[in-house]
C-alpha positions in Angstrom: 111.7 106.6 60.8 113.4 106.2 64.3 112.7 103.2 66.4 110.4 103.8 69.3 111.5 102.0 72.9 109.7 102.1 76.1 111.8 102.4 79.0 111.1 101.3 82.8 112.9 103.5 85.2 113.5 102.5 88.7 113.9 105.7 91.1 115.4 104.9 94.2 114.6 106.0 97.6 116.2 109.2 98.5 116.8 110.6 95.1 116.6 114.3 94.9 115.8 117.1 92.4 118.4 117.1 89.7 119.5 113.5 90.2 120.4 111.5 87.0 119.3 108.0 86.2 121.4 106.6 83.5 120.5 103.6 81.0 124.0 102.7 79.7 124.1 101.6 76.0 120.3 102.1 75.5 120.5 105.0 72.8 120.7 102.9 69.7 121.9 104.1 66.4 121.0 102.7 63.1 124.7 102.5 62.0 126.2 99.2 63.2 129.7 100.8 63.1 128.7 103.4 66.1 128.7 102.2 69.6 125.3 103.1 71.2 125.0 106.0 73.6 123.4 106.5 77.1 119.9 107.5 77.9 119.9 110.1 80.8 116.9 110.9 82.9 117.2 113.9 85.0 114.7 114.0 88.0 112.5 117.1 88.4 110.9 117.4 92.0 107.7 119.2 91.8 105.5 120.5 94.8 102.8 118.1 95.8 99.5 118.9 97.7 99.8 116.7 100.4 103.5 115.5 100.8 106.8 117.7 101.4 110.4 116.4 101.2 112.4 116.7 104.5 115.8 115.3 103.7 115.3 111.9 102.5 111.8 111.6 104.0 108.5 112.5 102.5 106.2 114.0 105.2 102.4 114.1 105.1 101.4 117.8 105.3 97.8 117.6 106.7 95.9 114.6 107.8 92.2 114.8 107.9 90.4 112.2 110.3 86.8 111.6 110.2 85.5 110.6 113.7 82.1 108.7 113.8 80.8 106.9 117.0 80.0 103.4 116.5 77.4 101.6 118.5 78.5 98.7 120.4 77.3 96.5 123.3 79.2 94.9 126.0 76.6 92.5 126.7 76.7 90.1 129.6 80.2 89.2 131.1 80.6 86.1 133.1 83.7 85.5 135.4 85.1 82.0 134.9 84.3 79.5 137.8 
């Protein structure tokens, strides 16, 4: 049975659709006479409900602000003597 392995992949800022992240020598082989290969992750960009990519930036499409008046009191103000 093949060995299971968990990989942690760091995606750098600005990577785009189709970019490759390569983990060199991580594709192990049970034969000690065979050099291990690379594991290659290919990034797939999918549409998002709120964010859109513009160049290297992520732009928030819509912002919903809720405004609610907050009661406050100035009280008595005294001038310094």
